[in-house]
N, C-alpha and C positions, 0 to 999 in steps of 0.2 A: 501495501499500502505505500503511494507516497505521501508524500505530505501536504501538497493541496486536497488530496482526498482527505485527508483527516479532519485540515481546516476546512471543510466542506460539509462534515460530517459536525463540525463543532459547531458551526453555526444554524444549520438545519435542524439538528437533534442535540442539544446542549447536553442534557439527563443522561445521552448514552454513553458516553465518555464518563459522564462523571460516574456512573453507576461502575466502569470497566476501571478506573482509576487504582492504582495500588499504594498505598503505606508505604513507608519505610519499613517494615515490619512485615508485611504481605510482602514487598517485593523479596526478602532476605528469605522468607519460604516460600516462594516460588522457587529460587535460584537455589535453596537446601534440594527440594524436590527434583531438580532439572540435574545436579549434580548426581543427585543419588543413580543416576540410569536406570536402569533395571529394576534397582530394589527398594519395593512399596515402601514408602513413607507413613506410618503412626504415628499418635496421640505419643504415647511412650517414647517415640523419636525422638520428638521436637520438647518433647519436657528435657531430655539432656541434654539436647543441642542448644536449646536457649535460657534454659532455668526456670520454665514459670511452670506453675499448677496443669497437672491433668486435665483440669475444666478448662483453663484459657487455653491450652493446644488444640484441645477436642473442635471448640468454638474457633480458633482461627483456620482449621483446618474443613472443618463444616464450610466456614463462610465464605471458603475459596472454591470447595466444590457447588456454593451454589449460587455464587455470581461465574459459573464455567467457568474457573482454569481449571480445576483437578478432576477426575474420576474419582469413583469411591468405590468399594468393594467389602462386603461384610462378609470377615471371614470369623467363622466360631473357635471360641477357644476352647481350652483340652476342660475348664475350670467349669465351663457350662456359659458363659458369657459370651458377648459380642463385641467385636474389636474392628473398627474399619480401616484398609487399608488405601491410598492415597495414589496417586500418579497422575504427573502432568495429560492434558490431553493430547494426543497424538497431533491433531490440528496444529495447536501451539506449538507442540514442542517443534514441526517444521516450520513454522514460521519465525518462531527463533530463531533458529539456527540459518536460516536462508535471510533474516534480519541482521547476525550476526557478519555474514561472511556473504556480503551480496558479489 
């Protein structure tokens, strides 16, 4: 996407870009998920990475899933509970690499 296309979207639908905007913390999480490549990311991994509570980590990952950045998969735990694994969406990963290596 060219800069002028982004500018046109900003003029035509400013809330669209606002919904997609990443905070510095969200950007840190997204790049961490990308760097993990094929390893799924879990809330417990994010707790260790950022030093936040499990509730905060879960909320951050869920928020990125809800805004369309991450795919989420439910995984049953041995203890009987449920945990979620997150991965960057393949289309976003492709676009990210294309933007970084034009």
